[in-house]
VEXVO-182195 format. One record per atom (N, C-alpha, C): residue in three letters; x, y, z. Coordinates in steps of 0.02 Angstrom, whole numbers, plus 32768, in hexadecimal, padded with zeros to 4 digits. Example, Ala and Ser with C-alpha at 12.3 -4.5 7.8 and 13.67 -1.06 7.14 Angstrom:
ALA82947EE48186 ALA82677F1F8186 ALA82947F5B8186 SER82827F908162 SER82AC7FCB8165 SER82858002818A 
END
This chain:
MET7B5BCFC9F9FA MET7B37CFF2FA29 MET7B1CCFC6FA63 LEU7B03CF8CFA52 LEU7AE9CF5EFA85 LEU7B20CF4CFAB6 HIS7B5CCF40FA9C HIS7B95CF2EFAC7 HIS7BA4CF67FAF8 LEU7BA4CFA6FAE0 LEU7BB3CFDFFB0B LEU7B7ECFE7FB42 LEU7B3FCFE0FB2F LEU7B09CFE6FB60 LEU7B0ECFAEFB95 SER7B1FCF73FB7F SER7B24CF3BFBAD SER7B60CF42FBDB ARG7B99CF53FBBF ARG7BD6CF55FBE6 ARG7BD9CF91FC15 HIS7BC6CFCDFBFE HIS7BCED009FC27 HIS7B91D01CFC51 PHE7B56D005FC3D PHE7B1AD019FC61 PHE7AF2CFDEFC7C GLY7B07CFA1FC6D GLY7AE5CF66FC86 GLY7AA0CF5BFC67 VAL7A95CF75FC2B VAL7A55CF6DFC09 VAL7A56CF2CFBE2 SER7A23CF03FBEC SER7A1ECEC4FBC7 SER7A0BCED2FB7F THR7A25CEABFB52 THR7A15CEB5FB0B THR79CBCEA8FAFB SER79AACE81FB25 SER7962CE75FB1A SER7938CEB2FB2D ASP7956CEE1FB53 ASP7931CF1DFB68 ASP7939CF57FB36 VAL795FCF4DFB01 VAL796CCF82FAD1 VAL793FCF78FA94 THR791FCFAFFA80 THR78F5CFAEFA44 THR790CCFE5FA15 PHE7914CFD4F9D6 PHE7929D006F9A4 PHE78EBD022F981 THR78E6D064F980 THR78ACD084F960 THR78C2D0B0F926 MET78FED0A8F90F MET7917D0D4F8DA MET78EFD0CDF899 ALA78D7D094F888 ALA78B3D08BF849 ALA7870D0AFF84A GLN7856D0BFF885 GLN7816D0E2F888 GLN781AD12AF86F PHE7856D146F86E PHE785ED18BF858 PHE7868D190F80C ASP7870D159F7EA ASP787AD15CF7A2 ASP7840D17CF77E GLN7803D16DF792 GLN77C9D18BF771 GLN77C4D1D6F77D VAL77DDD1EDF7B5 VAL77DCD235F7C4 VAL780CD25AF796 LEU7844D23BF787 LEU7877D25BF75F LEU7874D249F715 SER783DD22BF6FF SER7837D21AF6B8 SER7825D259F691 LYS783AD25BF653 LYS782ED295F629 LYS77E4D29AF619 PRO77CAD2D8F616 PRO7783D2E0F604 PRO7776D2CAF5BD ASN7738D2B8F5AF ASN7724D2A5F56C ASN7715D2E5F546 TYR7742D2F9F51B TYR773BD337F4F5 TYR7730D327F4AC LYS76F8D33EF492 LYS76E8D331F44C LYS76E0D373F426 GLY770CD3A1F434 GLY7707D3E3F414 GLY772CD3E6F3D3 GLY7729D41FF3B4 GLY774AD429F374 GLY7793D43CF37E GLY77ABD466F354 GLY77F0D47DF35A GLY781ED453F330 ASP785ED457F33F ASP7891D434F318 ASP788DD3E9F321 SER787CD3D3F35D SER787BD38BF369 SER783BD379F38F PRO7804D36DF36B PRO77C5D35DF38D PRO77CAD31DF3B5 GLY77AFD31EF3F0 GLY77AFD2E3F41B GLY77EED2DBF444 MET781FD306F43B MET785ED300F460 MET7860D337F495 TYR786BD324F4D3 TYR7870D355F509 TYR78B8D368F516 SER78E5D33CF50A SER792DD347F514 SER793BD352F55E THR7966D383F56F THR797AD38DF5B4 THR794ED3BEF5DA GLY7922D3E0F5B8 GLY78F8D411F5D8 GLY7914D458F5D2 GLU7952D45EF5BC GLU7970D4A0F5B5 GLU794DD4C8F57E GLU7938D4A5F549 GLU7914D4C7F513 GLU78D2D4E2F52D MET78AFD4BAF556 MET786FD4D0F572 MET787AD50BF5A2 SER78B0D50AF5C8 SER78BFD542F5F5 SER78C8D582F5CD ARG78ECD57DF595 ARG78F6D5B9F56C ARG78B3D5D2F550 ARG7888D5A4F53B ARG7847D5B8F520 ARG781DD5DAF557 VAL781FD5BFF593 VAL77F9D5DDF5CB VAL7814D622F5DA LEU7855D62AF5DC LEU7873D66BF5EB LEU7864D69EF5B4 GLN7863D688F575 GLN7853D6B5F53E GLN7809D6CBF543 THR77DED69CF553 THR7797D6ABF55B THR778DD6DBF595 PHE77B2D6D1F5CB PHE77AFD6FEF605 PHE77C5D744F5F1 GLU77FAD74AF5CB GLU7811D78CF5B5 GLU77DCD7AFF58A ASP77BBD789F55E ASP7786D7A5F536 ASP774CD7BEF562 LEU7739D795F593 LEU7704D7A9F5C1 LEU7718D7E7F5E9 ASN7756D7E9F5FE ASN7770D822F624 ASN7767D862F5FB LYS777AD860F5BB LYS7773D89BF590 LYS772AD8ADF586 GLN7700D87BF57E GLN76B9D889F574 GLN7699D8A8F5B3 LEU76ABD88FF5ED LEU7690D8ACF62B LEU76A7D8F3F635 ARG76E6D901F626 ARG7700D945F62E ARG76E2D976F5FB SER76C9D95BF5C4 SER76AED987F590 SER7664D99AF59C LEU7646D97FF5D1 LEU7600D98FF5DF LEU75FBD9D5F5FC ASP75E9DA05F5D1 ASP75E9DA4CF5E5 ASP75A8DA60F608 GLN7573DA3BF600 GLN7532DA50F61B GLN7526DA37F662 LEU7557DA17F681 LEU7550DA03F6C7 LEU7555DA40F6F3 PRO7531DA42F72B PRO7536DA7BF758 PRO757CDA86F773 LEU75A1DA50F77E LEU75E7DA53F792 LEU7610DA2AF761 SER7649DA42F74D SER7671DA1DF71C SER7698D9E4F73E VAL76A8D9B2F717 VAL76CED978F72F VAL7718D98CF731 VAL7736D987F76C VAL777CD99AF776 VAL77AAD960F767 SER7799D925F781 SER77C4D8EBF775 SER7799D8ACF773 VAL77B3D87AF750 VAL7794D839F74C VAL77CAD806F75C VAL77BED7DEF790 VAL77F0D7AEF7A8 VAL77D1D769F7A9 GLY77F3D73AF78A GLY77DDD6F4F78B GLY77F4D6D3F7CB THR77C7D6AFF7ED THR77D9D690F82C THR77D9D644F829 SER77C6D626F7F2 SER77C7D5DEF7EB SER780ED5C5F7E0 PRO781AD585F7F0 PRO785FD56AF7E9 PRO787DD56FF7A3 VAL7854D56EF76F VAL786FD572F72B VAL7893D5B5F720 PHE787ED5EAF742 PHE789ED62BF73A PHE78E2D62EF75E ARG78EED5FFF78A ARG792FD5FAF7AC ARG795AD5C3F78E HIS7943D5A6F757 HIS7966D56FF735 HIS796ED532F763 THR793CD525F78D THR793FD4ECF7BA THR7907D4BAF7AE GLU78DFD4C4F77B GLU78A8D495F76B GLU78C6D45BF744 VAL78BBD41EF75D VAL78D7D3E3F73B VAL78B7D3DBF6F7 PHE7875D3DEF6F3 PHE7852D3D9F6B4 PHE7824D415F6AD PRO783CD44AF68C PRO7812D485F683 PRO77D2D473F65D PRO779DD499F668 PRO775FD48AF645 PRO7766D493F5FA VAL7742D469F5D6 VAL7742D46EF58E VAL7713D4A7F57A PRO7720D4C7F542 PRO76F6D500F52E PRO76B0D4EAF51B TRP7682D518F526 TRP763DD50CF513 TRP7637D51EF4C9 ASP761FD4F0F4A1 ASP761CD4FDF459 ASP75D5D50AF440 GLY75A5D511F46D GLY7561D522F458 GLY7539D4E6F440 ARG7555D4ABF444 ARG7533D46FF42A ARG74F1D461F44E TYR74EED470F48E TYR74B2D462F4B5 TYR748AD4A1F4C5 ARG7492D4D4F49D ARG7471D514F4A9 ARG7426D50CF4B3 SER7406D4E3F48B SER73BED4DCF490 SER73A7D4B8F4CF HIS73D5D496F4F2 HIS73C3D471F52E HIS73B6D49EF56A PHE73D4D4D9F56B PHE73CCD501F5A7 PHE73C3D54BF59A LEU73B1D55EF55F LEU73A2D5A4F554 LEU7358D5ACF547 ALA7339D5D6F56C ALA72F3D5E6F561 ALA72EED632F55B ALA72C6D64AF52F ALA72BFD692F526 ALA7293D6AFF55D LEU72AAD6E4F57B LEU7284D708F5AE LEU7279D74FF595 VAL7244D76EF5AA VAL7235D7B2F595 VAL724BD7E2F5CC SER7270D816F5B8 SER7286D848F5E9 SER7251D87EF5EF GLU7260D8B1F617 GLU7230D8E8F623 GLU721ED90DF5E3 ASP724DD915F5B6 ASP723FD93AF578 ASP7229D90CF53F ASN7211D8D0F551 ASN71F6D89EF522 ASN7229D886F4EE SER7269D88CF4FB SER729AD870F4CE SER72ACD82AF4E7 GLN72BBD7FEF4B8 GLN72CBD7B9F4CA GLN7312D7B5F4E5 LEU731BD797F51F LEU735DD78CF53C LEU7364D742F549 GLN739ED727F53B GLN73AAD6E0F548 GLN73C8D6D9F58D ARG73AFD6A8F5B2 ARG73C6D69CF5F6 ARG73DBD653F5FC LEU7406D647F62C LEU741CD604F63A LEU73E9D5E2F667 CYS73B9D5C1F649 CYS7388D59CF66F CYS7373D55FF646 PRO735FD52AF667 PRO734DD4EEF642 PRO7313D4FAF613 ASN7318D4DEF5D9 ASN72E3D4E2F5A8 ASN72B5D4A6F5B4 PRO7275D4B0F5C1 PRO7249D478F5D1 PRO723FD448F596 ASP7251D45CF55A ASP7248D431F520 ASP7280D3FEF517 HIS72B6D404F53F HIS72F0D3D8F538 HIS7302D3B9F57B SER732DD388F578 SER7346D368F5B5 SER7375D397F5D9 SER738ED382F612 SER73BCD3ACF639 SER73FAD3BCF610 PRO7413D3FAF616 PRO7450D40BF5F2 PRO748DD3EAF611 PRO74C3D3E2F5EA PRO7500D3C6F607 PRO751FD3F6F638 PHE7547D3DCF666 PHE7567D405F699 PHE759ED42FF678 ILE759FD46EF688 ILE75D5D49BF672 ILE75F9D4B2F6B0 SER7638D4A3F6B4 SER765FD4B5F6EF SER7667D501F6F3 PRO764ED51FF72A PRO7653D569F72F PRO7699D57FF743 LEU76ABD5BAF72D LEU76E9D5DAF740 LEU76D7D61BF764 ASN76F0D623F7A0 ASN76DFD65DF7C9 ASN770AD699F7B7 VAL76E9D6D2F7B0 VAL770AD711F7A0 VAL76EDD746F7CE VAL7717D773F7E7 VAL7701D7A9F813 VAL770CD7EBF7EE CYS76D7D812F7E9 CYS76DAD855F7CA CYS76DBD889F801 GLN770BD8B7F7FD GLN770ED8EEF82C GLN76F5D92DF809 LEU76C5D94EF827 LEU76A9D98BF80B LEU76CDD9C7F829 GLU76C7DA00F806 GLU76E6DA3DF820 GLU76C5DA4FF863 SER76E9DA72F88D SER76CFDA83F8CF SER769BDABAF8CA SER766EDAB9F8FA SER7639DAEBF8FC SER7625DAF4F945 GLY7614DB30F957 GLY75FDDB3FF99B GLY75B2DB37F9A4 LYS7590DB1FF971 LYS7547DB1AF972 LYS752EDAD5F987 TRP755ADAA9F99B TRP7544DA67F9B1 TRP751FDA6CF9F4 PRO74EADA47F9FC PRO74C5DA4AFA3C PRO74EDDA27FA73 ASP74D6DA31FAB1 ASP74F8DA13FAEA ASP74DCD9CEFAFC GLU749ED9C1FAEA GLU747FD981FAFC GLU7495D94AFACC VAL74A2D90FFAE7 VAL74B9D8D7FABF VAL7485D8C2FA8C GLU7446D8BFFAA0 GLU7412D8AAFA72 GLU740AD8DBFA38 ALA7411D91BFA45 ALA740DD94DFA0F ALA7447D946F9DF ILE7482D938F9F9 ILE74BDD92DF9CE ILE74B2D8F0F9A2 GLN7497D8BAF9BE GLN7489D87EF996 GLN7457D88CF95F GLN7425D8B5F96D GLN73F3D8C6F93A GLN7411D8F0F902 ILE743ED91DF914 ILE745FD946F8E1 ILE748DD91BF8B7 LYS74B0D8ECF8D7 LYS74DBD8BDF8B1 LYS74B1D895F880 ALA7477D87DF896 ALA744BD857F86A ALA7434D882F82F ALA7425D8C2F83C ALA7412D8EFF805 ALA744CD8F9F7D4 PHE748AD8FCF7EE PHE74C5D900F7C3 PHE74C9D8C2F797 TYR74BDD887F7B4 TYR74C0D849F78D TYR748DD84AF755 VAL7451D862F763 VAL741DD866F730 VAL7432D896F6F8 LYS7449D8D1F70B LYS745ED903F6D9 LYS749AD8E9F6B0 MET74CAD8CAF6D2 MET7504D8AFF6B0 MET74EFD878F67F SER74C0D84EF693 SER74A7D819F668 SER7487D835F629 GLU745DD869F632 GLU743DD888F5F8 GLU7470D8A6F5C8 LEU74A2D8C8F5E4 LEU74D5D8E8F5B9 LEU7501D8B4F596 LEU7512D87EF5B9 LEU753AD849F59A LEU7513D829F560 GLY74D2D821F56A GLY74A9D803F535 GLY74A1D832F4FA ARG7495D872F507 ARG7489D8A3F4D2 ARG74C9D8B7F4AE GLU74FED8C7F4D3 GLU753AD8E3F4B4 GLU756ED8AEF4A0 CYS756FD876F4C3 CYS75A2D843F4B6 CYS7586D801F49D SER7544D7FCF497 SER7523D7BFF481 SER7534D783F4AC LEU753CD78EF4ED LEU754BD757F51B LEU750BD742F53F ILE7507D703F54F ILE74CED6E8F573 ILE74E0D6E7F5BD SER74B5D704F5E6 SER74C3D706F62E SER7483D6FFF655 SER748BD6F1F695 SER7451D6E8F6C0 SER7460D707F704 PRO7440D73FF714 PRO744CD75EF755 PRO7426D73AF78C THR7446D735F7C5 THR7426D71AF801 THR742ED74EF839 PHE7415D73EF873 PHE741CD76DF8AB PHE7464D773F8C3 SER748AD73DF8BB SER74CED73DF8D7 SER7506D740F8A4 HIS74F8D734F863 HIS752CD733F831 HIS750ED739F7EB LEU7539D73DF7BA LEU7525D73FF774 LEU7547D707F74F ASP7520D6DBF730 ASP753CD6A5F706 ASP7541D6BEF6BF VAL757CD6B8F6A1 VAL7588D6CDF65D VAL75A1D691F636 LEU7583D683F5FD LEU7598D64CF5D2 LEU75C1D668F599 LYS7600D657F598 LYS762DD670F563 LYS7655D637F547 
END
């Protein structure tokens, strides 16, 4: 390569720097210590992709089964690279090992205990869990307001109701925010 750069482009070999080794750490396999058939082995990532897709299908069915929502869920589409089979190292599954690090019990309006994704002050920071983005499409309705702020408030109310139903009917831990709903599955 140095010969080609020197001969065809007049680049001195002292002006060339190789940075290929710097990318090795980016492409290293994640440290996976989960169970399954081969604990500690990540392999090619295809197994993790299948597990993510299976978990997504389960979540899709659970979201569609929520009958008490004001509008039913029409479709659930994954938008993260793992759903397109383009993620080099798909995220490893959450096995509940650090549950106590970031779950704190909160009381809802009807005084029932709901678990939320928030740091527990009794423990250190929870480990990072790579999020996977999913878009839920609701059935159409002519009752949506015209103002953007009112639409955002209704969406936030949907997130709260969806979170309550996922916790009660599907035993899933979720945390509604103003702009999205985090679900731990």
